[in-house]
C-alpha positions as CSV (number, residue, x, y, z in Angstrom):
1,M,0.0,-0.1,-0.1
2,A,2.4,2.6,1.1
3,E,4.9,2.0,-1.7
4,I,2.6,3.5,-4.6
5,L,1.9,6.4,-2.4
6,R,5.6,6.9,-1.6
7,K,6.3,6.8,-5.5
8,L,3.5,9.4,-6.1
9,R,4.8,11.8,-3.3
10,A,8.3,11.4,-4.9
11,E,6.9,12.3,-8.4
12,H,5.2,15.2,-6.8
13,D,8.5,16.4,-5.3
14,N,10.2,16.0,-8.7
15,L,7.3,17.9,-10.6
16,E,7.5,20.6,-7.7
17,K,11.2,21.0,-8.8
18,V,10.1,21.5,-12.4
19,L,7.7,24.1,-11.3
20,D,10.4,25.7,-9.2
21,V,12.5,26.1,-12.2
22,L,9.6,27.7,-14.1
23,E,8.9,30.0,-11.3
24,Q,12.5,31.0,-11.3
25,E,12.2,31.9,-15.0
26,V,8.8,33.8,-14.2
27,E,10.5,35.8,-11.6
28,S,13.5,36.7,-13.7
29,G,11.1,37.7,-16.4
30,R,9.1,40.0,-14.2
31,K,12.4,41.7,-13.4
32,G,13.0,42.2,-17.0
33,A,15.7,39.5,-17.6
34,R,15.9,37.5,-20.7
35,L,13.8,34.3,-20.5
36,N,15.5,30.9,-21.1
37,R,13.1,29.6,-23.8
38,D,14.8,26.3,-23.9
39,I,14.0,25.6,-20.1
40,I,10.5,27.1,-20.5
41,R,9.7,24.7,-23.5
42,D,11.3,21.7,-21.7
43,V,8.9,22.5,-18.6
44,V,5.9,22.5,-21.0
45,D,7.0,19.3,-22.7
46,Y,7.7,17.7,-19.4
47,C,4.3,18.6,-18.0
48,Q,2.5,17.3,-21.1
49,S,4.4,14.1,-21.1
50,F,5.2,12.8,-17.6
51,P,2.0,13.4,-15.7
52,A,-0.4,12.3,-18.6
53,L,1.5,9.1,-19.3
54,C,3.2,8.0,-16.0
55,H,1.7,9.9,-13.0
56,H,-1.9,10.7,-13.4
57,P,-2.8,7.2,-14.6
58,K,-1.6,5.8,-11.2
59,E,-3.5,8.3,-9.3
60,D,-6.5,7.6,-11.4
61,L,-6.3,3.8,-10.3
62,I,-6.2,4.9,-6.6
63,Y,-9.1,7.4,-7.0
64,R,-11.3,4.9,-9.0
65,R,-10.8,2.3,-6.4
66,L,-11.5,4.7,-3.7
67,R,-14.7,5.8,-5.2
68,S,-16.0,2.3,-5.1
69,V,-15.3,2.0,-1.3
70,A,-15.4,5.5,0.3
71,E,-18.5,7.3,1.5
72,P,-20.0,10.0,-0.9
73,S,-19.1,12.7,1.6
74,E,-15.5,11.6,1.5
75,I,-15.4,11.5,-2.2
76,D,-17.0,14.9,-2.4
77,A,-14.0,16.1,-0.1
78,V,-11.6,14.6,-2.4
79,G,-13.2,16.2,-5.3
80,D,-13.2,14.6,-8.9
81,V,-9.5,13.6,-9.4
82,L,-10.2,12.5,-13.0
83,A,-11.8,15.9,-14.0
84,G,-8.9,17.6,-12.2
85,H,-6.4,15.8,-14.3
86,E,-8.3,16.6,-17.5
87,A,-8.4,20.3,-16.2
88,L,-4.5,20.2,-15.9
89,S,-4.1,18.8,-19.4
90,A,-6.4,21.8,-20.6
91,L,-4.2,24.2,-18.4
92,T,-1.0,22.9,-19.7
93,D,-2.2,23.2,-23.4
94,A,-3.2,26.8,-22.7
95,F,0.1,27.5,-21.2
96,E,1.7,26.0,-24.2
97,A,-0.2,28.4,-26.4
98,A,1.1,31.3,-24.2
99,V,4.6,29.9,-24.7
100,D,4.3,29.7,-28.3
101,N,3.0,33.2,-28.5
102,L,6.0,34.3,-26.5
103,L,8.4,32.5,-28.8
104,S,6.9,33.8,-31.9
105,D,6.8,37.7,-30.6
106,A,8.6,38.2,-27.2
107,G,7.8,41.8,-26.7
108,A,4.0,41.7,-27.5
109,N,3.3,38.5,-25.5
110,R,5.6,38.7,-22.5
111,G,2.9,40.1,-20.0
112,K,0.3,37.6,-21.1
113,F,3.0,34.7,-20.8
114,L,3.9,35.8,-17.3
115,R,0.2,35.8,-16.2
116,A,-0.5,32.5,-17.8
117,A,2.7,31.1,-16.2
118,Q,1.6,32.3,-12.7
119,T,-1.8,30.7,-13.2
120,F,-0.2,27.4,-14.4
121,L,2.0,27.3,-11.3
122,E,-0.7,28.2,-8.8
123,Q,-3.2,25.6,-10.2
124,Y,-0.7,22.8,-10.6
125,R,0.5,23.3,-7.0
126,Q,-3.1,23.4,-5.7
127,H,-3.9,20.2,-7.4
128,M,-0.8,18.5,-6.0
129,N,-1.5,19.7,-2.5
130,A,-5.2,18.6,-2.6
131,E,-4.0,15.0,-3.6
132,D,-1.0,15.1,-0.8
133,D,-3.5,16.5,1.8
134,V,-6.7,14.8,1.0
135,L,-6.7,11.9,-1.6
136,F,-3.7,10.0,-0.4
137,P,-4.6,10.1,3.4
138,L,-8.1,9.1,2.5
139,A,-6.8,6.1,0.4
140,R,-4.5,5.0,3.1
141,E,-7.3,4.9,5.6
142,R,-10.0,3.4,3.3
143,L,-8.3,1.0,1.1
144,S,-7.8,-2.6,1.8
145,D,-4.8,-4.8,1.2
146,E,-6.8,-6.3,-1.5
147,D,-7.6,-2.9,-3.0
148,W,-3.8,-2.0,-2.9
149,A,-2.9,-5.3,-4.6
150,E,-5.3,-4.5,-7.4
151,I,-3.8,-1.0,-7.7
152,D,-0.4,-2.6,-7.7
153,R,-1.1,-4.7,-10.7
154,G,-2.6,-1.9,-12.6
155,V,0.5,0.2,-11.8
156,A,2.7,-2.6,-12.9
157,D,0.9,-2.7,-16.2
158,L,1.1,1.1,-16.7
159,E,4.8,1.2,-15.9
160,R,5.4,-1.5,-18.6
161,S,3.6,0.3,-21.3
162,H,5.1,3.8,-20.3
163,P,8.4,3.4,-18.5
164,S,9.2,6.7,-16.7
165,G,12.9,6.2,-17.4
166,A,12.4,6.9,-21.2
167,I,10.7,10.2,-20.4
168,D,13.4,11.0,-18.0
169,Q,16.0,10.6,-20.7
170,R,14.2,13.0,-23.0
171,F,14.6,15.8,-20.4
172,A,18.4,15.9,-19.7
173,F,18.5,19.6,-20.3
174,L,15.6,20.3,-17.8
175,S,17.4,17.8,-15.2
176,Q,20.5,20.1,-15.5
177,A,18.4,23.2,-14.9
178,I,16.7,21.6,-11.9
179,A,20.3,20.8,-10.6
180,A,21.4,24.3,-11.2
181,H,18.4,25.7,-9.4
182,E,18.8,23.3,-6.4
183,A,22.4,24.5,-6.2
184,L,21.6,28.1,-6.2
185,K,18.9,27.4,-3.4
186,T,21.7,25.7,-1.4
187,R,24.3,28.6,-1.7
188,L,21.5,31.2,-1.0
189,A,20.5,29.2,2.2
190,R,24.3,29.1,3.2
191,R,24.5,32.9,2.8
192,T,21.5,33.4,5.1
193,V,23.0,31.3,7.8
194,W,26.2,33.3,7.8
């Protein structure tokens, strides 16, 4: 039971790092700095690939199983995870359009891009927080060992059809940006201590 939830939380942590890199670009852009379009494009591509192919389907398995055993009031508290994933997909597509506009005409669309990026960051983080704070704890509480065994079988099937390692290899540049961002955070944290 707990292994899949640990994996999902680790994936949330990784996605949070991706969002942090985007947020760093947005903050730089607000200050008038040149935006790193390669990083921004990689963030969009990653958010269109990994969650849809590898992450959300696992959460969907948990949600569907939970919906079959939990009380309606509990499901209401969780919300509709499937609809949330569809909304994130649409949000990512809309953000991609803002990125495409930025790439085609940086001056005219910079403000629109920055607003779209802020909305994207906020909604993505709200969604992950809701899963971490409501969905996962409820699943841990309500699902039986048999439910988790069924979910594990479904996850194994998903991982065979869409191995996350192949997606990770596609985003080596983004991984470097994340590492640089993490190093910068560490350096800044050390400065505030001294």
